[in-house]
KOLTITI-218192 format. One record per residue: residue number from 1; residue in three letters; x, z, y of N, C-alpha, C in turn. Coordinates in pm, 1 decimal. Atoms other than C-alpha are relative to their C-alpha. Layout:
BEGIN
   zanu   zalo         nu         nw         nv        cau        caw        cav         cu         cw         cv
    NUM    ALA          X          Z          Y          X          Z          Y          X          Z          Y
...
end
This chain:
BEGIN
   zanu   zalo         nu         nw         nv        cau        caw        cav         cu         cw         cv
      1    MET      -47.3      129.4      -50.4     5345.6     4131.5    -2745.1      -59.7     -120.0      -76.5
      2    PRO       61.1      111.1       73.8     5209.4     3908.8    -3028.5     -138.9      -36.0       56.0
      3    LYS      138.2       28.8      -52.9     4854.8     3947.3    -2885.4        9.6      -72.1      132.7
      4    HIS      -17.2       64.9     -130.8     4970.1     3851.1    -2536.3       47.5     -145.4      -20.8
      5    LEU      -46.7      137.1       27.2     5157.3     3552.1    -2678.0     -112.7      -89.6      -48.4
      6    GLN      105.3       80.2       53.5     4855.6     3435.0    -2871.5      -97.7      -36.8      109.7
      7    ASN       86.6       33.9     -114.8     4644.2     3455.5    -2553.0       60.6     -109.1       83.8
      8    GLU      -67.6      103.2      -78.3     4901.0     3253.5    -2367.6       -6.4     -133.9      -66.4
      9    LEU       -0.7      126.5       73.9     4912.0     2993.3    -2642.5     -144.2      -60.2        3.4
     10    GLN      139.3       47.8       -9.6     4527.4     2965.0    -2637.5      -23.5      -63.5      136.3
     11    GLN       10.5       56.4     -133.6     4538.4     2908.3    -2263.9       74.7     -130.5       14.7
     12    LEU      -81.3      117.7       -5.8     4812.5     2652.6    -2303.1      -74.3     -115.6      -72.4
     13    LYS       77.0      106.5       72.9     4598.8     2462.7    -2560.2     -111.4      -49.7       85.8
     14    LYS      103.7       44.6      -89.1     4308.1     2452.0    -2312.5       53.1      -92.1      110.5
     15    GLU      -55.5       78.1     -108.2     4535.5     2317.2    -2041.9       47.4     -137.0      -45.7
     16    ILE      -46.1      130.9       49.5     4687.7     2043.4    -2253.7     -116.5      -89.3      -32.0
     17    LEU      124.9       77.0       29.4     4335.4     1933.6    -2362.3      -62.0      -44.8      133.1
     18    GLN       53.4       40.9     -133.7     4236.7     1930.6    -1993.8       70.4     -118.0       56.2
     19    ILE      -75.3      117.5      -50.5     4516.6     1694.2    -1891.1      -26.2     -120.9      -87.2
     20    ALA       30.0      111.3       93.0     4444.4     1482.9    -2201.9     -130.3      -67.5       43.4
     21    ALA      128.9       55.3      -42.5     4080.6     1441.3    -2087.5       14.2      -73.8      134.4
     22    MET      -21.9       67.1     -126.0     4192.7     1356.3    -1736.2       67.6     -135.4       -9.4
     23    VAL      -73.5      119.7       18.0     4437.4     1097.6    -1850.6      -83.5     -108.0      -74.6
     24    GLU       84.3       94.2       71.1     4193.3      935.5    -2096.7     -103.5      -54.6       92.1
     25    ALA      100.5       48.5      -94.6     3931.3      914.2    -1823.3       58.0     -100.1       97.8
     26    ALA      -67.2       92.0      -92.8     4175.0      754.4    -1580.2       34.0     -132.4      -66.6
     27    THR      -32.0      122.9       71.2     4285.7      504.8    -1840.4     -123.8      -85.0      -22.6
     28    ASP      127.4       79.4       20.0     3926.8      406.0    -1923.9      -44.5      -61.7      124.2
     29    LYS       45.2       58.9     -126.1     3842.9      355.1    -1559.8       89.0     -115.2       42.3
     30    ALA      -89.8      106.4      -39.5     4154.3      148.8    -1500.0      -28.7     -128.8      -82.5
     31    LEU       24.7      113.0       88.6     4067.9      -76.3    -1798.3     -133.6      -67.1       33.3
     32    VAL      126.1       59.2      -47.1     3708.4     -119.0    -1681.5       22.2      -78.1      130.1
     33    ALA      -28.1       66.6     -123.3     3837.9     -205.5    -1339.0       67.9     -134.7      -24.5
     34    LEU      -71.5      122.9       29.9     4063.6     -467.9    -1495.7      -93.0     -108.1      -60.3
     35    THR       84.4       99.8       75.9     3808.5     -633.0    -1731.1     -121.8      -37.5       80.0
     36    ASP      123.5       26.2      -68.3     3501.4     -604.5    -1508.8       17.7      -29.3      149.2
     37    ARG      -32.3       38.1     -138.5     3676.3     -678.5    -1178.2      -69.5       94.8      100.1
     38    LYS       58.4     -101.0      -86.6     3587.9     -353.7    -1000.9      112.7       71.1       79.9
     39    PRO     -110.6      -49.2      -75.9     3846.8     -289.5     -729.1      -27.2      146.9       49.9
     40    GLU       30.1     -137.4      -45.2     3663.0       29.4     -612.5       34.2      104.7     -106.8
     41    LEU      -29.5      -90.4      109.6     3706.9      184.8     -956.5      155.3       12.1      -13.7
     42    ALA     -143.1        2.1        6.4     4077.1       87.7     -954.0       55.2       92.3      111.3
     43    GLN      -47.5      -88.7     -109.5     4120.2      260.7     -618.6      -21.4      143.7      -29.3
     44    GLU       28.8     -139.5       37.0     3961.1      575.0     -756.4      112.6       55.4      -89.9
     45    VAL     -108.3      -45.0       89.1     4226.1      590.8    -1031.5      126.1       25.4       78.3
     46    ILE     -118.9      -12.9      -82.6     4503.1      542.2     -778.2       -7.7      128.0       84.3
     47    ASP       15.6     -108.5      -91.3     4366.0      802.5     -539.3        7.1      137.3      -71.3
     48    ASN       12.8     -128.0       73.2     4319.9     1071.1     -805.6      121.4       30.5      -90.7
     49    ASP     -115.0      -20.6       89.0     4660.5     1039.2     -978.3       70.6      132.0       29.3
     50    TYR      -70.0     -124.2      -34.4     4791.9     1343.7     -789.8      -55.8      119.0      -81.6
     51    LEU       60.4     -107.1       77.8     4549.7     1563.4     -992.4       72.5       12.0     -136.0
     52    ILE      -73.4       -1.2      128.1     4723.1     1459.6    -1317.9      141.4       51.0       22.6
     53    ASN     -141.1      -42.3      -24.1     5066.8     1506.6    -1165.8        4.4      151.4       22.0
     54    ASP        3.9     -142.2      -27.0     4975.6     1857.3    -1040.1      -18.3       80.3     -128.4
     55    THR       29.4      -66.6      124.0     4840.4     1955.4    -1378.1      117.7       -2.4      -94.0
     56    GLU     -118.8       14.4       84.1     5147.9     1825.4    -1558.9      109.2      100.3       40.8
     57    VAL     -102.4     -100.4      -47.7     5376.4     2042.5    -1340.4      -41.4      141.8      -38.1
     58    ARG       47.3     -132.3       34.8     5161.1     2348.0    -1398.2       16.5       28.9     -147.7
     59    ILE      -13.5      -20.5      141.1     5163.3     2302.9    -1776.4      147.6       17.6      -35.9
     60    GLU     -142.9      -13.3       28.2     5542.8     2252.7    -1781.8       47.1      138.6       38.2
     61    GLU      -38.5     -132.7      -41.8     5588.7     2573.3    -1584.1      -50.8      109.2      -94.5
     62    GLU       57.8      -99.0       90.8     5360.0     2761.2    -1821.9       80.0        1.8     -134.3
     63    CYS      -81.8        7.7      126.7     5559.7     2635.7    -2129.9      130.2       74.1       20.3
     64    LEU     -128.8      -64.3      -20.9     5886.6     2747.6    -1976.5      -14.5      151.6       12.9
     65    LYS       27.7     -144.6      -15.3     5738.1     3088.6    -1884.8      -16.0       61.3     -134.5
     66    ILE       27.4      -52.9      135.1     5612.9     3139.3    -2243.6      132.8       13.3      -80.4
     67    MET     -129.0       -0.8       74.0     5955.5     3049.7    -2388.4       92.1      109.3       53.0
     68    ALA      -91.2      -99.5      -59.3     6137.8     3278.9    -2145.3      -49.4      144.9      -32.3
     69    LEU       55.6     -135.8       15.1     5904.0     3581.3    -2183.0      -16.1       45.5     -142.9
     70    TYR       38.9      -38.2      133.1     5806.9     3574.3    -2547.4       96.1      -50.5     -111.2
     71    GLN      -93.6       56.3       95.4     6077.9     3371.9    -2724.3      -67.6      -30.7     -132.4
     72    PRO       72.5       27.7      121.2     5833.3     3226.6    -2978.3       91.0      -62.8     -107.2
     73    VAL      -74.0       59.1      108.4     5957.3     3120.7    -3320.0      -94.5      -72.7      -91.5
     74    ALA       78.9       68.8      103.6     5845.3     2900.7    -3609.6     -108.0      -86.7       55.7
     75    ALA      109.6       85.4      -36.9     5503.9     2745.4    -3566.4      -35.3       13.9      147.5
     76    ASP       27.3      -23.6     -142.0     5449.8     2900.9    -3222.6      101.1      -76.9       87.4
     77    LEU     -102.6       71.6      -75.2     5774.9     2754.6    -3099.9      -21.7     -149.9       -6.8
     78    ARG       28.3      144.1       18.5     5689.6     2410.4    -3241.2     -117.3      -39.1       87.4
     79    PHE      118.2       30.4      -81.2     5357.4     2426.9    -3063.3       36.5      -10.1      150.3
     80    VAL      -40.7        5.3     -140.4     5514.2     2505.1    -2722.8       87.3     -123.2       29.1
     81    ILE      -83.9      113.9      -16.1     5775.7     2235.5    -2769.5      -87.8     -128.0        2.9
     82    THR       89.5      118.8        3.4     5505.3     1982.7    -2864.0      -83.2      -12.0      126.3
     83    VAL       79.6        4.3     -124.6     5290.5     2074.8    -2564.0       91.7      -50.0      116.6
     84    LEU      -95.0       40.2     -109.2     5597.7     2030.4    -2336.9       22.7     -148.4       -3.4
     85    LYS      -29.4      141.2       15.2     5669.9     1684.3    -2477.2     -127.4      -83.7       24.6
     86    VAL      122.1       74.5      -13.3     5305.8     1565.1    -2498.6      -46.5        0.7      148.5
     87    ASN       34.3      -10.6     -146.0     5243.2     1688.9    -2141.9       68.8     -108.9       78.4
     88    ASN      -76.2      106.2      -71.3     5519.0     1455.9    -2017.4      -50.2     -138.7      -39.0
     89    ASP       54.2      129.4       41.6     5386.6     1165.5    -2225.1     -130.7      -30.7       63.9
     90    LEU      130.7       22.6      -58.0     5034.9     1213.3    -2093.7       13.8      -34.3      148.8
     91    GLU      -20.6       30.0     -141.9     5161.1     1213.9    -1735.4       48.8     -145.2       16.6
     92    ARG      -48.9      138.4       -3.7     5338.5      884.6    -1807.7     -116.9     -100.3      -28.3
     93    VAL      120.4       85.3       21.8     5012.1      741.6    -1949.1      -81.0       -9.1      127.0
     94    GLY       70.0        3.8     -127.4     4849.0      841.5    -1621.6       63.9      -89.9       98.7
     95    ASP      -74.8       91.8      -90.3     5118.6      654.8    -1430.4      -31.3     -144.7      -39.1
     96    LEU       29.7      141.0       49.0     5054.0      344.0    -1646.9     -139.4      -38.1       32.5
     97    ALA      140.7       27.9      -40.5     4682.1      375.8    -1576.7       -3.0      -41.7      144.9
     98    VAL       -8.5       39.3     -142.0     4767.5      364.9    -1208.4       58.9     -139.4       14.5
     99    ASN      -58.8      130.8       -9.9     4987.2       61.2    -1261.5     -104.0     -108.7      -39.1
    100    ILE      106.2       94.1       39.7     4703.3     -114.7    -1441.8     -109.2      -12.1      108.9
    101    ALA       96.5       -1.3     -110.4     4462.7      -13.0    -1162.7       50.4      -82.8      118.4
    102    GLU      -60.7       82.9     -109.0     4700.0     -168.9     -907.5      -10.4     -148.1      -32.9
    103    ARG       17.0      145.0       36.4     4697.5     -494.1    -1102.2     -148.0      -37.3        6.7
    104    ALA      145.0       32.2       -7.4     4313.6     -472.9    -1127.3      -42.9      -15.0      140.5
    105    LEU       34.3        7.1     -146.4     4293.6     -416.0     -752.0       40.0     -138.6       49.4
    106    TYR      -39.1      134.4      -48.0     4486.4     -737.8     -693.5      -84.2     -109.3      -63.3
    107    LEU       74.2      105.2       71.6     4312.8     -949.3     -958.7     -146.2        1.2       34.2
    108    GLY      142.5      -10.3      -29.5     3966.4     -822.5     -875.1      -43.3      -57.1      130.5
    109    ARG       32.0       56.3     -132.4     3985.7     -959.2     -523.5       42.1     -146.5       13.3
    110    ARG      -39.0      141.9       -0.1     4099.4    -1307.3     -623.2      -72.7      -81.0     -107.7
    111    GLU       67.8       85.9       92.7     3967.4    -1602.1     -813.7       49.5       28.1     -144.7
    112    ARG      -37.0      -26.2      141.6     3963.4    -1559.9    -1192.7      101.1     -100.6      -43.7
    113    LEU      -98.3       92.6       58.1     4244.4    -1715.8    -1388.1      -77.3     -104.6      -85.5
    114    PRO       72.0      107.8       65.0     4146.0    -2054.8    -1539.0       29.6       -9.8     -150.1
    115    PHE      -25.7        5.9      148.2     4228.1    -1958.0    -1900.6      -41.4      132.4      -56.3
    116    ALA       43.4     -120.2       65.2     4117.5    -1704.7    -2153.2      110.6       59.3      -90.0
    117    VAL      -90.5      -67.9       87.4     4324.6    -1444.2    -2338.5      -73.2      112.3      -70.6
    118    ASP       73.1     -106.7       68.4     4227.7    -1178.4    -2589.5       42.7      135.0       49.9
    119    LEU      -32.0     -132.0      -56.3     4290.5     -891.4    -2356.2      -97.6      108.0      -47.4
    120    PRO       92.7     -103.5       45.5     3969.8     -710.8    -2464.1       38.0       52.1     -136.3
    121    GLY      -38.7      -47.9      129.7     4092.5     -697.1    -2822.4      118.7       95.7        6.4
    122    MET     -114.6      -86.4      -21.7     4421.3     -546.2    -2714.4      -45.5      136.0       62.4
    123    ILE       51.9     -121.3      -61.9     4236.9     -298.3    -2492.9      -70.1       91.7     -100.4
    124    THR       66.9      -78.9      101.2     4020.0     -189.7    -2780.7       96.4       78.6      -88.8
    125    ASP      -99.5      -64.5       85.5     4319.7     -116.0    -3001.4       73.2      110.5       73.2
    126    VAL      -68.9     -100.6      -77.1     4498.8       77.3    -2727.2      -88.2      121.0       25.1
    127    LYS       92.4     -112.4      -18.4     4189.2      287.8    -2652.4      -20.0       79.2     -128.3
    128    VAL        8.9      -66.7      129.0     4154.5      365.8    -3025.0      127.1       86.3      -22.3
    129    MET     -128.5      -69.2       18.7     4525.1      466.6    -3034.3        5.8      121.2       86.4
    130    LEU       -9.8     -116.2      -90.7     4505.6      691.0    -2729.4     -100.2      106.8      -40.6
    131    ALA       96.9      -96.9       40.5     4182.6      857.7    -2834.5       35.9       63.8     -131.4
    132    GLY      -38.8      -53.8      131.5     4309.4      895.7    -3195.0      117.6       98.2       13.4
    133    SER     -117.5      -89.0      -14.9     4638.0     1053.9    -3079.4      -45.6      131.1       56.5
    134    LEU       48.1     -126.4      -61.2     4443.1     1308.5    -2871.8      -86.4       78.1     -100.3
    135    ASP       76.9      -67.2      101.0     4205.6     1381.1    -3157.5       95.4       67.4     -103.3
    136    ALA      -97.0      -57.9       95.2     4508.2     1432.8    -3389.7       64.1      125.6       62.7
    137    LEU      -57.2     -116.5      -63.9     4653.4     1671.6    -3133.5      -97.6      114.3        2.1
    138    THR      103.7     -101.8      -10.2     4327.0     1861.6    -3083.0      -21.7       68.3     -136.3
    139    ASN       35.0      -49.7      134.7     4265.5     1897.3    -3459.3      120.6       29.7      -88.7
    140    ARG     -122.1      -17.0       76.6     4627.1     1924.8    -3565.9       -5.0      -74.5     -133.2
    141    ASP       27.1       86.2      116.4     4573.9     1635.3    -3802.0      113.2      -99.1      -18.2
    142    PRO     -111.4       92.4       18.9     4896.0     1470.5    -3923.1      -38.7     -123.9      -72.6
    143    THR       46.1      116.9       69.1     4705.0     1231.5    -4150.0      -52.8     -104.7      100.6
    144    LEU       47.3       88.6     -108.3     4519.8     1082.9    -3849.4      119.8      -46.2       82.4
    145    ALA     -116.1       37.1      -82.4     4844.7     1084.6    -3652.9       78.7     -118.2      -64.4
    146    ARG      -73.5      106.8       69.6     5012.5      865.8    -3918.8      -80.7     -132.2        6.5
    147    ARG       83.5      120.9       -5.9     4717.8      623.8    -3916.0       13.5      -64.4      137.6
    148    ILE      -10.8       55.9     -133.4     4745.2      583.7    -3541.7      137.8      -63.8       22.0
    149    ILE     -135.8       52.5       -9.4     5122.4      531.5    -3561.6        5.7     -142.4      -61.0
    150    ALA       -3.5      126.2       70.8     5061.0      244.0    -3804.2      -63.1     -113.9       80.2
    151    MET       65.8       99.5      -79.9     4845.8       63.8    -3543.9       90.9      -58.4      106.8
    152    ASP      -85.9       42.5     -112.3     5134.0       20.7    -3297.3       43.6     -145.5      -17.3
    153    ASP      -41.9      139.0       17.8     5243.3     -306.7    -3451.2     -111.1      -97.5       41.6
    154    LEU      110.2       84.3      -43.3     4895.8     -453.1    -3382.2        8.3      -23.3      149.0
    155    VAL       -9.7       11.9     -141.8     4936.5     -387.1    -3013.6      124.5      -72.8       43.3
    156    ASP     -119.2       74.7      -32.1     5292.0     -513.5    -3008.4      -22.8     -153.9      -21.0
    157    ASP       31.2      139.7       23.3     5175.9     -840.2    -3165.0      -95.9      -60.0      101.6
    158    ALA       93.6       44.9     -100.9     4886.5     -868.0    -2922.8       68.1      -30.5      131.8
    159    ASN      -72.8       17.3     -124.6     5119.8     -821.2    -2626.8       84.6     -126.9       -4.8
    160    TYR      -88.1      116.4       11.6     5357.1    -1089.7    -2758.6      -86.8     -127.4        3.8
    161    ASN       90.4      119.6       -1.8     5069.1    -1337.9    -2819.2      -53.9      -27.2      137.9
    162    LEU       46.4       19.4     -134.7     4932.0    -1277.7    -2473.0      107.0      -53.8       91.0
    163    TYR     -113.2       47.1      -76.7     5276.0    -1330.2    -2326.0       18.6     -151.6      -22.2
    164    LYS      -26.7      139.8       29.8     5309.0    -1668.1    -2501.3     -109.1      -88.0       71.9
    165    VAL      108.4       79.1      -63.7     4965.3    -1785.2    -2367.7       22.4       -3.9      150.6
    166    ILE      -20.7        0.3     -145.6     5038.2    -1676.7    -2011.1      117.2      -84.8       43.7
    167    GLN     -115.2       81.3      -32.8     5382.2    -1833.4    -2015.6      -36.9     -146.8       -0.2
    168    ARG       35.4      142.2        8.7     5238.0    -2163.3    -2129.4      -88.5      -43.2      118.7
    169    GLU       87.3       33.7     -106.7     4969.1    -2159.4    -1863.0       69.7        1.1      136.9
    170    MET      -76.3       -0.6     -121.8     5214.7    -2072.7    -1588.1       76.8     -134.0       19.4
    171    PHE      -70.1      125.5       -4.6     5418.3    -2380.3    -1674.7      -91.8     -112.9       35.1
    172    LYS       99.4      102.0      -30.2     5104.2    -2589.5    -1655.9      -39.4       -3.8      147.4
    173    ASP       48.6       -7.6     -135.0     4998.6    -2468.8    -1316.3       71.1      115.4       78.7
    174    PRO      -75.0     -102.4      -76.4     5250.2    -2287.3    -1091.1      -80.8       72.8      102.3
    175    LEU       81.7      -63.7     -106.4     4971.2    -2201.9     -841.9      -58.9      130.3      -50.0
    176    ILE       55.0     -121.4       52.8     4846.4    -1932.4    -1079.9      105.4      107.5      -24.5
    177    LEU     -112.9      -83.5       47.8     5192.0    -1772.1    -1112.8      -19.2      148.0       36.6
    178    LYS        9.9     -141.4      -42.0     5124.5    -1450.6     -912.4     -110.3       71.1      -77.1
    179    ARG      111.5      -66.4       76.3     4789.3    -1379.4    -1072.3       34.8       16.8     -148.0
    180    ALA      -35.5       -6.4      139.9     4926.7    -1454.9    -1416.3      102.4      112.1      -24.0
    181    LEU     -105.9     -109.2       12.5     5222.1    -1216.7    -1363.7      -66.3      137.1        5.4
    182    HIS       70.7     -125.9       -5.7     4980.7     -938.0    -1268.3      -75.6       23.2     -136.9
    183    LEU       65.1      -16.3      132.8     4788.5    -1002.0    -1594.5      102.3       36.5     -105.5
    184    LEU     -104.3      -25.7       93.3     5109.6    -1006.2    -1785.7       52.7      143.9       10.8
    185    SER      -38.5     -135.2      -23.3     5216.9     -676.7    -1630.0     -102.1       95.9      -61.2
    186    SER      100.7      -87.0       57.6     4883.7     -523.3    -1735.0       15.1        7.6     -149.6
    187    SER      -21.2        0.3      141.2     4946.2     -626.6    -2091.1      117.0       82.0      -41.5
    188    ARG     -123.4      -79.7       30.2     5291.3     -473.8    -2083.9      -27.2      148.1       18.5
    189    HIS       37.1     -137.8      -21.0     5149.3     -149.3    -1946.4      -83.1       53.4     -113.9
    190    LEU       82.4      -32.6      121.9     4893.0     -143.9    -2227.7       84.4       26.8     -119.2
    191    GLU      -91.8      -20.0      114.3     5168.4     -183.2    -2480.4       78.4      133.2       13.2
    192    ARG      -68.4     -124.9      -20.4     5350.4      108.9    -2325.6      -87.1      126.0      -27.4
    193    ILE       92.6     -108.4       32.0     5042.8      329.8    -2349.2       -9.9       14.2     -153.9
    194    ALA        2.6       -9.5      150.5     5028.5      248.7    -2724.6      127.0       64.9      -46.5
    195    ASP     -130.4      -61.1       37.8     5395.2      348.2    -2749.4       -5.8      150.1       21.8
    196    LEU       13.0     -141.1      -34.1     5317.9      678.6    -2580.7      -97.6       73.2      -92.9
    197    ALA       92.3      -57.6       97.1     5021.4      739.7    -2808.9       73.9       22.9     -134.0
    198    THR      -80.2      -16.7      120.6     5262.9      684.1    -3095.5       91.9      119.4        9.9
    199    ASN      -83.0     -121.5      -24.7     5499.3      943.1    -2946.8      -74.9      127.3      -23.3
    200    ILE       81.5     -121.9       14.8     5219.4     1197.5    -2927.2      -28.9       26.0     -145.4
    201    CYS       27.2      -15.9      141.8     5129.8     1134.9    -3290.6      123.9       49.4      -77.9
    202    GLU     -122.8      -43.9       63.0     5492.4     1179.7    -3397.6       21.4      152.9       29.8
    203    ASP      -12.3     -144.2      -37.8     5493.8     1515.2    -3209.3     -102.5       83.2      -74.8
    204    VAL      102.8      -74.1       78.9     5171.0     1619.7    -3385.5       48.8       24.1     -138.5
    205    VAL      -55.8      -18.5      135.2     5339.2     1562.3    -3724.0      105.6      105.9        0.4
    206    TYR     -105.0     -101.9      -10.5     5635.7     1771.2    -3608.9      -63.2      140.6       17.1
    207    MET       60.1     -128.5      -28.9     5407.6     2049.2    -3477.7      -61.3       59.4     -127.1
    208    VAL       73.5      -48.4      117.2     5207.3     2075.9    -3797.0       90.3       19.0     -120.9
    209    GLU      -80.1       -1.3      123.0     5465.1     1996.1    -4065.7      146.4       40.5       17.8
    210    GLY     -142.9      -30.6      -24.0     5794.3     2070.2    -3894.0       90.5     -113.0      -34.3
    211    GLU      -79.8      118.8       38.4     5912.5     1718.1    -3982.8       14.8      -97.9      120.9
    212    VAL      -20.6       99.9     -106.6     6071.4     1484.3    -3733.5       -1.8     -139.9      -58.2
    213    ILE       12.0      133.9       59.3     5956.8     1130.2    -3811.8       35.0     -114.9       90.8
    214    ARG      -45.7      105.4      -91.6     6088.6      942.9    -3511.0      114.2      -72.7      -62.8
    215    HIS     -111.7       86.3       42.3     6317.0      648.5    -3593.6        7.4       -9.2     -151.0
    216    GLN       -7.4       15.1      148.0     6227.4      662.2    -3962.3      -75.6     -122.0      -43.4
    217    PRO       68.8      118.1       57.0     6126.3      364.9    -4171.9     -143.6       39.0      -31.4
    218    GLU      141.3      -29.1       17.5     5748.6      336.9    -4214.6      -29.9       61.6     -140.9
    219    ILE       23.3      -49.7      136.0     5778.9      415.0    -4587.2        1.3      148.1       -3.7
    220    PHE      -11.5     -145.1       -5.5     5870.4      770.1    -4494.9     -110.1       65.1       79.4
    221    MET      108.7      -51.0      -80.1     5568.4      803.9    -4269.1     -134.5      -10.1      -72.8
    222    ASP      126.2       25.1       69.0     5304.5      704.0    -4524.2      -38.3      117.9      -93.1
    223    LYS       36.5     -117.7       82.4     5247.2     1055.0    -4652.2     -150.7       30.7       25.5
    224    GLU      144.4      -36.8      -18.0     4882.5     1146.1    -4713.3      -10.6      149.0      -30.4
end
């Protein structure tokens, strides 16, 4: 039975990496659609979301089957639990990519907003966080996971600063209200992707070290 279990766990690892790659690609396309005003790319993200959803369901069923048939313990159990949780978080990132694509679809077909915001800087940080969280998962690297967690405040601050700029501009010119709200929604979705990347990193630390670091002060997470 241990050999069969290890084979199942190896297959499970391949599947979680597969959905991770799908979600990262969808997110990248949605962000390019938003910044480069490419509605056709946004539509591609929307149309292909079902592939991520189907994969998420399959992985969840596989996790439950492994737990029922093999009753894994210790590190193997932590791995299955982590995959179950990360799988759900990745599907939610995919949903947020679709939300951003929908905003990009709207904005890309209308006149540009008459003000500038540092959305590219926020996008860069979010992409680093998402890619880093997936690298930490792939390599079982809790040190990298903690570094990514520490970046979340940067994205929170960027989202708040962007909110202040958009709010100010909407008061100046009510005619831009709908377009501005779509941009603001995009910023909020980006911030949520960063939150989910943080969740994934917290789960990586649990998987490798057996330590739950959610809701803990940062001082307890600065372990090297």
